[in-house]
BAKETOR-467503 format. One record per residue (C-alpha): residue in one letter; x, y, z; residue number from 1. Coordinates in steps of 0.5 Angstrom, whole numbers, plus 500, padded with zeros to 3 digits. Layout:
N
+-----+-----+-----+-----+-----+
| res |   X |   Y |   Z |   n |
+-----+-----+-----+-----+-----+
|   a |   X |   Y |   Z | NUM |
...
+-----+-----+-----+-----+-----+
This chain:
479
+-----+-----+-----+-----+-----+
| res |   X |   Y |   Z |   n |
+-----+-----+-----+-----+-----+
|   m | 587 | 129 | 954 |   1 |
|   a | 592 | 122 | 954 |   2 |
|   e | 590 | 121 | 960 |   3 |
|   q | 582 | 119 | 959 |   4 |
|   k | 582 | 112 | 959 |   5 |
|   l | 579 | 111 | 951 |   6 |
|   p | 573 | 107 | 951 |   7 |
|   t | 575 | 099 | 949 |   8 |
|   r | 574 | 096 | 943 |   9 |
|   s | 569 | 091 | 945 |  10 |
|   e | 564 | 095 | 949 |  11 |
|   d | 564 | 100 | 943 |  12 |
|   f | 569 | 100 | 938 |  13 |
|   s | 566 | 107 | 934 |  14 |
|   e | 567 | 111 | 939 |  15 |
|   w | 574 | 108 | 941 |  16 |
|   y | 575 | 109 | 933 |  17 |
|   n | 572 | 115 | 934 |  18 |
|   q | 577 | 118 | 941 |  19 |
|   v | 583 | 114 | 938 |  20 |
|   v | 583 | 119 | 932 |  21 |
|   l | 581 | 126 | 935 |  22 |
|   r | 587 | 124 | 941 |  23 |
|   a | 592 | 121 | 937 |  24 |
|   e | 591 | 128 | 934 |  25 |
|   m | 590 | 125 | 927 |  26 |
|   a | 585 | 129 | 925 |  27 |
|   d | 580 | 133 | 927 |  28 |
|   y | 571 | 136 | 924 |  29 |
|   a | 572 | 142 | 920 |  30 |
|   p | 566 | 147 | 920 |  31 |
|   v | 563 | 144 | 914 |  32 |
|   r | 558 | 137 | 916 |  33 |
|   g | 562 | 132 | 913 |  34 |
|   c | 569 | 134 | 912 |  35 |
|   m | 575 | 132 | 916 |  36 |
|   i | 582 | 137 | 918 |  37 |
|   v | 587 | 133 | 917 |  38 |
|   r | 593 | 134 | 923 |  39 |
|   p | 600 | 135 | 921 |  40 |
|   y | 601 | 127 | 925 |  41 |
|   g | 595 | 125 | 921 |  42 |
|   w | 597 | 128 | 915 |  43 |
|   a | 604 | 125 | 916 |  44 |
|   l | 601 | 118 | 916 |  45 |
|   w | 599 | 119 | 908 |  46 |
|   e | 605 | 122 | 906 |  47 |
|   n | 609 | 115 | 908 |  48 |
|   i | 603 | 112 | 904 |  49 |
|   t | 602 | 117 | 899 |  50 |
|   a | 611 | 116 | 898 |  51 |
|   a | 610 | 107 | 898 |  52 |
|   l | 605 | 108 | 892 |  53 |
|   d | 608 | 112 | 888 |  54 |
|   g | 614 | 110 | 888 |  55 |
|   r | 609 | 103 | 886 |  56 |
|   f | 606 | 107 | 881 |  57 |
|   k | 613 | 111 | 878 |  58 |
|   a | 617 | 104 | 877 |  59 |
|   t | 610 | 101 | 872 |  60 |
|   g | 611 | 107 | 868 |  61 |
|   h | 606 | 111 | 871 |  62 |
|   v | 607 | 118 | 871 |  63 |
|   n | 603 | 124 | 877 |  64 |
|   a | 599 | 131 | 873 |  65 |
|   a | 595 | 134 | 874 |  66 |
|   f | 587 | 136 | 873 |  67 |
|   p | 581 | 141 | 874 |  68 |
|   l | 576 | 141 | 881 |  69 |
|   l | 571 | 143 | 877 |  70 |
|   i | 568 | 140 | 872 |  71 |
|   p | 563 | 143 | 867 |  72 |
|   r | 557 | 139 | 868 |  73 |
|   s | 555 | 136 | 861 |  74 |
|   f | 561 | 132 | 862 |  75 |
|   i | 559 | 128 | 867 |  76 |
|   e | 552 | 127 | 864 |  77 |
|   k | 556 | 123 | 857 |  78 |
|   e | 557 | 117 | 861 |  79 |
|   k | 549 | 114 | 862 |  80 |
|   s | 551 | 110 | 868 |  81 |
|   h | 556 | 115 | 870 |  82 |
|   v | 551 | 120 | 871 |  83 |
|   a | 546 | 114 | 875 |  84 |
|   g | 551 | 113 | 880 |  85 |
|   f | 555 | 119 | 882 |  86 |
|   s | 548 | 124 | 881 |  87 |
|   p | 546 | 124 | 889 |  88 |
|   e | 553 | 124 | 891 |  89 |
|   l | 554 | 131 | 887 |  90 |
|   a | 555 | 139 | 889 |  91 |
|   v | 554 | 142 | 883 |  92 |
|   v | 557 | 150 | 883 |  93 |
|   t | 551 | 155 | 880 |  94 |
|   h | 554 | 162 | 881 |  95 |
|   g | 561 | 164 | 881 |  96 |
|   g | 564 | 172 | 882 |  97 |
|   g | 556 | 174 | 883 |  98 |
|   e | 553 | 172 | 877 |  99 |
|   k | 550 | 166 | 875 | 100 |
|   l | 554 | 161 | 870 | 101 |
|   e | 551 | 159 | 864 | 102 |
|   e | 553 | 151 | 865 | 103 |
|   p | 553 | 149 | 872 | 104 |
|   l | 560 | 146 | 874 | 105 |
|   v | 561 | 138 | 878 | 106 |
|   i | 566 | 139 | 883 | 107 |
|   r | 569 | 133 | 882 | 108 |
|   p | 568 | 126 | 885 | 109 |
|   t | 573 | 122 | 880 | 110 |
|   s | 576 | 126 | 875 | 111 |
|   e | 574 | 120 | 867 | 112 |
|   t | 570 | 125 | 865 | 113 |
|   i | 575 | 131 | 865 | 114 |
|   i | 581 | 127 | 864 | 115 |
|   g | 577 | 123 | 858 | 116 |
|   h | 576 | 129 | 855 | 117 |
|   a | 583 | 130 | 855 | 118 |
|   y | 585 | 123 | 852 | 119 |
|   a | 581 | 125 | 847 | 120 |
|   k | 586 | 131 | 843 | 121 |
|   w | 591 | 128 | 847 | 122 |
|   i | 591 | 121 | 843 | 123 |
|   q | 590 | 121 | 835 | 124 |
|   s | 594 | 114 | 834 | 125 |
|   y | 597 | 108 | 836 | 126 |
|   r | 604 | 111 | 838 | 127 |
|   d | 600 | 115 | 843 | 128 |
|   l | 599 | 109 | 847 | 129 |
|   p | 599 | 106 | 852 | 130 |
|   v | 597 | 114 | 856 | 131 |
|   l | 599 | 111 | 864 | 132 |
|   i | 596 | 118 | 869 | 133 |
|   n | 596 | 119 | 876 | 134 |
|   q | 594 | 124 | 879 | 135 |
|   w | 594 | 125 | 887 | 136 |
|   n | 588 | 131 | 889 | 137 |
|   s | 582 | 131 | 894 | 138 |
|   v | 574 | 129 | 891 | 139 |
|   v | 568 | 131 | 894 | 140 |
|   r | 562 | 126 | 894 | 141 |
|   w | 555 | 128 | 898 | 142 |
|   e | 556 | 124 | 903 | 143 |
|   l | 550 | 123 | 908 | 144 |
|   r | 553 | 118 | 914 | 145 |
|   t | 560 | 122 | 916 | 146 |
|   k | 566 | 118 | 920 | 147 |
|   l | 573 | 121 | 919 | 148 |
|   f | 578 | 117 | 915 | 149 |
|   l | 573 | 113 | 914 | 150 |
|   r | 568 | 117 | 910 | 151 |
|   t | 568 | 124 | 909 | 152 |
|   l | 564 | 128 | 904 | 153 |
|   e | 570 | 131 | 901 | 154 |
|   f | 576 | 126 | 901 | 155 |
|   f | 584 | 124 | 900 | 156 |
|   w | 586 | 119 | 895 | 157 |
|   q | 590 | 118 | 888 | 158 |
|   e | 586 | 116 | 882 | 159 |
|   g | 590 | 113 | 876 | 160 |
|   h | 587 | 114 | 870 | 161 |
|   t | 591 | 110 | 863 | 162 |
|   a | 588 | 109 | 856 | 163 |
|   h | 590 | 103 | 852 | 164 |
|   a | 589 | 099 | 844 | 165 |
|   t | 587 | 092 | 845 | 166 |
|   a | 582 | 090 | 851 | 167 |
|   e | 587 | 085 | 854 | 168 |
|   e | 592 | 092 | 855 | 169 |
|   a | 587 | 094 | 859 | 170 |
|   e | 585 | 088 | 863 | 171 |
|   a | 592 | 088 | 864 | 172 |
|   e | 593 | 094 | 867 | 173 |
|   t | 587 | 093 | 872 | 174 |
|   r | 590 | 087 | 875 | 175 |
|   q | 596 | 089 | 876 | 176 |
|   m | 595 | 095 | 880 | 177 |
|   v | 591 | 089 | 883 | 178 |
|   d | 598 | 087 | 885 | 179 |
|   v | 600 | 093 | 886 | 180 |
|   y | 597 | 094 | 891 | 181 |
|   t | 596 | 088 | 895 | 182 |
|   d | 603 | 088 | 895 | 183 |
|   f | 603 | 096 | 899 | 184 |
|   a | 598 | 093 | 903 | 185 |
|   s | 601 | 087 | 905 | 186 |
|   k | 608 | 090 | 906 | 187 |
|   e | 607 | 097 | 908 | 188 |
|   a | 601 | 097 | 912 | 189 |
|   a | 602 | 090 | 914 | 190 |
|   i | 594 | 088 | 913 | 191 |
|   p | 593 | 082 | 910 | 192 |
|   v | 587 | 083 | 904 | 193 |
|   i | 583 | 078 | 899 | 194 |
|   p | 584 | 081 | 891 | 195 |
|   g | 576 | 080 | 888 | 196 |
|   r | 571 | 082 | 883 | 197 |
|   k | 566 | 086 | 885 | 198 |
|   s | 559 | 083 | 884 | 199 |
|   d | 555 | 088 | 877 | 200 |
|   s | 551 | 091 | 883 | 201 |
|   e | 557 | 093 | 887 | 202 |
|   k | 561 | 095 | 882 | 203 |
|   f | 564 | 102 | 879 | 204 |
|   a | 559 | 106 | 877 | 205 |
|   g | 560 | 106 | 869 | 206 |
|   a | 565 | 100 | 870 | 207 |
|   e | 565 | 092 | 865 | 208 |
|   i | 569 | 090 | 871 | 209 |
|   t | 571 | 092 | 878 | 210 |
|   y | 576 | 089 | 883 | 211 |
|   s | 577 | 091 | 890 | 212 |
|   l | 581 | 088 | 896 | 213 |
|   e | 576 | 087 | 902 | 214 |
|   a | 581 | 088 | 909 | 215 |
|   m | 578 | 085 | 916 | 216 |
|   m | 576 | 090 | 921 | 217 |
|   g | 578 | 090 | 929 | 218 |
|   d | 570 | 088 | 930 | 219 |
|   g | 570 | 083 | 925 | 220 |
|   k | 566 | 088 | 919 | 221 |
|   a | 569 | 088 | 912 | 222 |
|   l | 572 | 096 | 908 | 223 |
|   q | 573 | 096 | 902 | 224 |
|   f | 580 | 098 | 902 | 225 |
|   c | 582 | 100 | 894 | 226 |
|   t | 579 | 099 | 887 | 227 |
|   s | 581 | 098 | 881 | 228 |
|   h | 577 | 099 | 875 | 229 |
|   n | 576 | 096 | 868 | 230 |
|   l | 572 | 102 | 864 | 231 |
|   g | 572 | 098 | 858 | 232 |
|   q | 570 | 102 | 851 | 233 |
|   n | 565 | 106 | 856 | 234 |
|   f | 568 | 112 | 857 | 235 |
|   a | 572 | 113 | 850 | 236 |
|   k | 566 | 111 | 846 | 237 |
|   a | 563 | 118 | 850 | 238 |
|   f | 567 | 122 | 849 | 239 |
|   e | 571 | 120 | 842 | 240 |
|   i | 578 | 117 | 846 | 241 |
|   r | 580 | 114 | 838 | 242 |
|   y | 586 | 113 | 835 | 243 |
|   l | 588 | 111 | 829 | 244 |
|   d | 591 | 103 | 829 | 245 |
|   k | 596 | 100 | 825 | 246 |
|   n | 593 | 100 | 818 | 247 |
|   g | 590 | 106 | 819 | 248 |
|   q | 583 | 103 | 821 | 249 |
|   l | 580 | 109 | 827 | 250 |
|   q | 578 | 106 | 834 | 251 |
|   h | 577 | 107 | 840 | 252 |
|   c | 581 | 106 | 846 | 253 |
|   w | 580 | 102 | 851 | 254 |
|   t | 580 | 105 | 860 | 255 |
|   t | 582 | 103 | 867 | 256 |
|   s | 581 | 108 | 873 | 257 |
|   w | 584 | 106 | 879 | 258 |
|   g | 584 | 110 | 886 | 259 |
|   l | 586 | 109 | 894 | 260 |
|   s | 584 | 114 | 899 | 261 |
|   t | 585 | 117 | 906 | 262 |
|   r | 581 | 111 | 908 | 263 |
|   v | 587 | 106 | 908 | 264 |
|   v | 589 | 111 | 914 | 265 |
|   g | 581 | 109 | 919 | 266 |
|   a | 584 | 101 | 916 | 267 |
|   i | 590 | 102 | 919 | 268 |
|   i | 587 | 103 | 925 | 269 |
|   m | 582 | 099 | 927 | 270 |
|   v | 586 | 092 | 924 | 271 |
|   h | 592 | 094 | 929 | 272 |
|   g | 590 | 098 | 934 | 273 |
|   d | 588 | 096 | 942 | 274 |
|   d | 584 | 099 | 948 | 275 |
|   q | 591 | 104 | 949 | 276 |
|   g | 590 | 107 | 942 | 277 |
|   l | 593 | 107 | 935 | 278 |
|   i | 600 | 102 | 934 | 279 |
|   l | 603 | 104 | 927 | 280 |
|   p | 607 | 099 | 922 | 281 |
|   p | 613 | 102 | 923 | 282 |
|   r | 614 | 102 | 915 | 283 |
|   l | 609 | 108 | 915 | 284 |
|   a | 608 | 111 | 922 | 285 |
|   p | 610 | 118 | 921 | 286 |
|   f | 616 | 117 | 928 | 287 |
|   q | 618 | 110 | 929 | 288 |
|   l | 622 | 111 | 935 | 289 |
|   v | 621 | 116 | 941 | 290 |
|   i | 626 | 117 | 946 | 291 |
|   v | 623 | 118 | 952 | 292 |
|   p | 630 | 122 | 957 | 293 |
|   i | 629 | 121 | 965 | 294 |
|   y | 633 | 125 | 969 | 295 |
|   k | 631 | 128 | 976 | 296 |
|   t | 636 | 132 | 978 | 297 |
|   d | 640 | 138 | 973 | 298 |
|   e | 647 | 134 | 973 | 299 |
|   e | 642 | 127 | 971 | 300 |
|   k | 638 | 132 | 966 | 301 |
|   l | 646 | 134 | 963 | 302 |
|   s | 649 | 126 | 961 | 303 |
|   v | 642 | 124 | 961 | 304 |
|   m | 641 | 129 | 954 | 305 |
|   e | 648 | 128 | 951 | 306 |
|   c | 646 | 121 | 952 | 307 |
|   a | 640 | 122 | 948 | 308 |
|   h | 641 | 127 | 942 | 309 |
|   r | 648 | 121 | 941 | 310 |
|   l | 644 | 116 | 940 | 311 |
|   r | 638 | 121 | 936 | 312 |
|   k | 644 | 122 | 931 | 313 |
|   e | 646 | 115 | 930 | 314 |
|   l | 639 | 113 | 929 | 315 |
|   v | 638 | 119 | 925 | 316 |
|   g | 644 | 117 | 920 | 317 |
|   a | 641 | 110 | 920 | 318 |
|   g | 635 | 111 | 916 | 319 |
|   i | 630 | 111 | 923 | 320 |
|   r | 625 | 116 | 924 | 321 |
|   v | 626 | 118 | 931 | 322 |
|   k | 622 | 123 | 935 | 323 |
|   m | 625 | 127 | 942 | 324 |
|   d | 621 | 128 | 947 | 325 |
|   e | 624 | 134 | 951 | 326 |
|   r | 617 | 136 | 954 | 327 |
|   e | 619 | 140 | 961 | 328 |
|   g | 613 | 138 | 966 | 329 |
|   a | 609 | 132 | 963 | 330 |
|   s | 613 | 126 | 967 | 331 |
|   p | 615 | 120 | 964 | 332 |
|   g | 609 | 116 | 965 | 333 |
|   f | 605 | 121 | 962 | 334 |
|   k | 610 | 121 | 955 | 335 |
|   f | 610 | 114 | 956 | 336 |
|   n | 602 | 113 | 955 | 337 |
|   d | 602 | 120 | 950 | 338 |
|   w | 606 | 116 | 944 | 339 |
|   e | 602 | 109 | 947 | 340 |
|   m | 597 | 113 | 945 | 341 |
|   r | 599 | 116 | 938 | 342 |
|   g | 602 | 109 | 936 | 343 |
|   v | 610 | 110 | 935 | 344 |
|   p | 612 | 102 | 935 | 345 |
|   l | 618 | 103 | 939 | 346 |
|   r | 620 | 107 | 944 | 347 |
|   l | 627 | 108 | 947 | 348 |
|   e | 627 | 110 | 955 | 349 |
|   l | 634 | 113 | 958 | 350 |
|   g | 635 | 114 | 964 | 351 |
|   p | 642 | 116 | 969 | 352 |
|   k | 643 | 108 | 970 | 353 |
|   d | 642 | 106 | 963 | 354 |
|   v | 647 | 111 | 961 | 355 |
|   a | 652 | 108 | 967 | 356 |
|   k | 651 | 101 | 965 | 357 |
|   g | 652 | 103 | 957 | 358 |
|   s | 644 | 100 | 956 | 359 |
|   v | 638 | 102 | 953 | 360 |
|   v | 631 | 100 | 955 | 361 |
|   l | 626 | 098 | 949 | 362 |
|   a | 619 | 098 | 949 | 363 |
|   r | 615 | 096 | 943 | 364 |
|   r | 608 | 098 | 943 | 365 |
|   d | 605 | 093 | 940 | 366 |
|   r | 607 | 088 | 947 | 367 |
|   p | 605 | 092 | 952 | 368 |
|   g | 609 | 092 | 959 | 369 |
|   k | 614 | 088 | 961 | 370 |
|   e | 613 | 083 | 955 | 371 |
|   g | 614 | 088 | 950 | 372 |
|   k | 621 | 091 | 954 | 373 |
|   s | 629 | 089 | 953 | 374 |
|   f | 635 | 092 | 955 | 375 |
|   v | 638 | 093 | 949 | 376 |
|   p | 646 | 095 | 949 | 377 |
|   q | 648 | 103 | 946 | 378 |
|   q | 653 | 100 | 942 | 379 |
|   g | 650 | 098 | 935 | 380 |
|   i | 643 | 100 | 937 | 381 |
|   a | 642 | 102 | 931 | 382 |
|   a | 642 | 096 | 927 | 383 |
|   a | 639 | 093 | 934 | 384 |
|   v | 633 | 098 | 933 | 385 |
|   t | 632 | 097 | 925 | 386 |
|   q | 632 | 089 | 926 | 387 |
|   m | 626 | 090 | 932 | 388 |
|   l | 623 | 095 | 927 | 389 |
|   e | 622 | 089 | 922 | 390 |
|   e | 620 | 083 | 926 | 391 |
|   i | 614 | 088 | 929 | 392 |
|   q | 612 | 090 | 921 | 393 |
|   q | 611 | 083 | 922 | 394 |
|   s | 607 | 080 | 928 | 395 |
|   l | 602 | 086 | 926 | 396 |
|   y | 600 | 082 | 919 | 397 |
|   d | 601 | 075 | 921 | 398 |
|   r | 596 | 078 | 928 | 399 |
|   a | 592 | 081 | 922 | 400 |
|   l | 592 | 075 | 919 | 401 |
|   a | 590 | 070 | 925 | 402 |
|   f | 585 | 075 | 927 | 403 |
|   r | 581 | 074 | 919 | 404 |
|   k | 582 | 067 | 919 | 405 |
|   a | 580 | 066 | 926 | 406 |
|   n | 574 | 069 | 924 | 407 |
|   t | 572 | 067 | 917 | 408 |
|   v | 567 | 060 | 918 | 409 |
|   e | 566 | 057 | 911 | 410 |
|   p | 558 | 056 | 913 | 411 |
|   a | 554 | 049 | 911 | 412 |
|   d | 548 | 052 | 911 | 413 |
|   y | 544 | 060 | 912 | 414 |
|   d | 542 | 059 | 920 | 415 |
|   e | 551 | 058 | 920 | 416 |
|   f | 552 | 064 | 915 | 417 |
|   k | 547 | 069 | 918 | 418 |
|   k | 552 | 068 | 924 | 419 |
|   a | 558 | 069 | 921 | 420 |
|   v | 557 | 076 | 919 | 421 |
|   e | 555 | 078 | 925 | 422 |
|   k | 562 | 076 | 928 | 423 |
|   g | 567 | 077 | 920 | 424 |
|   f | 566 | 074 | 914 | 425 |
|   a | 562 | 068 | 910 | 426 |
|   f | 567 | 065 | 905 | 427 |
|   t | 562 | 061 | 901 | 428 |
|   w | 558 | 059 | 895 | 429 |
|   w | 554 | 064 | 891 | 430 |
|   c | 551 | 063 | 885 | 431 |
|   g | 551 | 071 | 882 | 432 |
|   s | 544 | 072 | 882 | 433 |
|   s | 543 | 079 | 884 | 434 |
|   a | 536 | 077 | 887 | 435 |
|   c | 540 | 073 | 892 | 436 |
|   e | 545 | 078 | 893 | 437 |
|   a | 540 | 083 | 895 | 438 |
|   s | 535 | 078 | 900 | 439 |
|   i | 541 | 077 | 903 | 440 |
|   k | 542 | 084 | 905 | 441 |
|   e | 535 | 086 | 907 | 442 |
|   e | 536 | 080 | 911 | 443 |
|   t | 542 | 080 | 915 | 444 |
|   k | 545 | 087 | 913 | 445 |
|   a | 551 | 083 | 910 | 446 |
|   t | 554 | 085 | 903 | 447 |
|   m | 558 | 080 | 898 | 448 |
|   r | 565 | 084 | 899 | 449 |
|   c | 568 | 080 | 893 | 450 |
|   i | 569 | 074 | 888 | 451 |
|   p | 576 | 073 | 891 | 452 |
|   l | 583 | 071 | 886 | 453 |
|   e | 583 | 065 | 889 | 454 |
|   q | 578 | 060 | 888 | 455 |
|   p | 578 | 053 | 891 | 456 |
|   g | 575 | 049 | 885 | 457 |
|   g | 569 | 045 | 882 | 458 |
|   s | 563 | 049 | 884 | 459 |
|   g | 557 | 047 | 889 | 460 |
|   k | 551 | 051 | 892 | 461 |
|   c | 549 | 059 | 893 | 462 |
|   i | 549 | 058 | 901 | 463 |
|   y | 542 | 062 | 900 | 464 |
|   c | 538 | 059 | 893 | 465 |
|   g | 541 | 053 | 893 | 466 |
|   q | 542 | 053 | 884 | 467 |
|   s | 549 | 051 | 882 | 468 |
|   a | 554 | 057 | 884 | 469 |
|   p | 561 | 056 | 881 | 470 |
|   e | 565 | 060 | 885 | 471 |
|   k | 565 | 062 | 892 | 472 |
|   s | 565 | 069 | 895 | 473 |
|   i | 566 | 073 | 901 | 474 |
|   f | 559 | 075 | 905 | 475 |
|   a | 561 | 080 | 912 | 476 |
|   r | 558 | 087 | 915 | 477 |
|   a | 561 | 093 | 912 | 478 |
|   y | 563 | 100 | 913 | 479 |
+-----+-----+-----+-----+-----+
């Protein structure tokens, strides 16, 4: 598989993506339509993502819990806009143990309702607030058009659910999580994101306000990185989540929810990858460095492998995730191509001459060919590798940001707008009208991705209708 040429990103970005996911052994298709099997290499990347996020969640006072997979259908129907938003995507269980159930059960598409039911029991007084709970799980949404990692019938994610005494506290929580996700995206995934507010037509079913992070993929399309929702009192009123305040008055709570899914794996692939395959950011890569020993004779093998194992031990001791490629019957060239396909940030090549000279060859994945190769002394190898991994991490972020800037246009008129969204983002004045939003989508296939939190100030004229517009928005075609 590794020796078969990939489609180029410029020729067929979609097929390039599909082939990279399969050939790098990130995931495979499941026997159930629209589902995926996450293979060990893909799961190792997801584990590193979850660890980086989980630490951030706990640092902001959140704790983990687990709620049921099955939810009574009546729970979903308690919040009217919620059921309207999710009805087409629900998977419903009608039979169990060979008998028809008295009440159908929904396989969770998200957990606001079952968690709202629990919070109504747990929260009695202002002293019980805030409640800050997250869970790591999988959910099911009956998607018709699916793509590995980006949109599958079942997907893995985390969903945070919090309850607060005031509207101000709920909004502060919602915005705090936007900041947490933004920090993760830039520092760990090396992906520049645009935090912003969704339009009413794009916000989460049952939310007062939805914030999202929008990222530009390698083909210029947008991908919603994650979301954070201020649910107001909608779910609290539907499920009677109430508390006695300090004056002894019964009040409804204010709640939030926020989530990030395995779609981020797809984002990492599409933002950083090239025609040779994956390029993984060092902080999240399952293996940060692969050692490829090179030898021809048994005598050479003995000295090379002894040196390779010594270097590996030193690198692992410094906290670097290392893979030693000891496969027999595979040429060094095959191994190079294979690990390039899998996106390992650094490759350490070690042959008999390197052993004799006390050096190694380090090859950077983000700089193919001779440009990315350097001779490094074996002495102090851990410090050299650590520094190079940090340089690669920053380089990937800088490159992705430069690409986004180069493909973001502030159009002067609607004709320029239409050209801009064919290749990238249009950052433009929009009046906020759902009618303008719908017309733009119908005519250009571009959607209003978000109203960025960072605004230029002042006002302008809507790119579509020419009416006064108080804010600028990002429009793009999207995954």
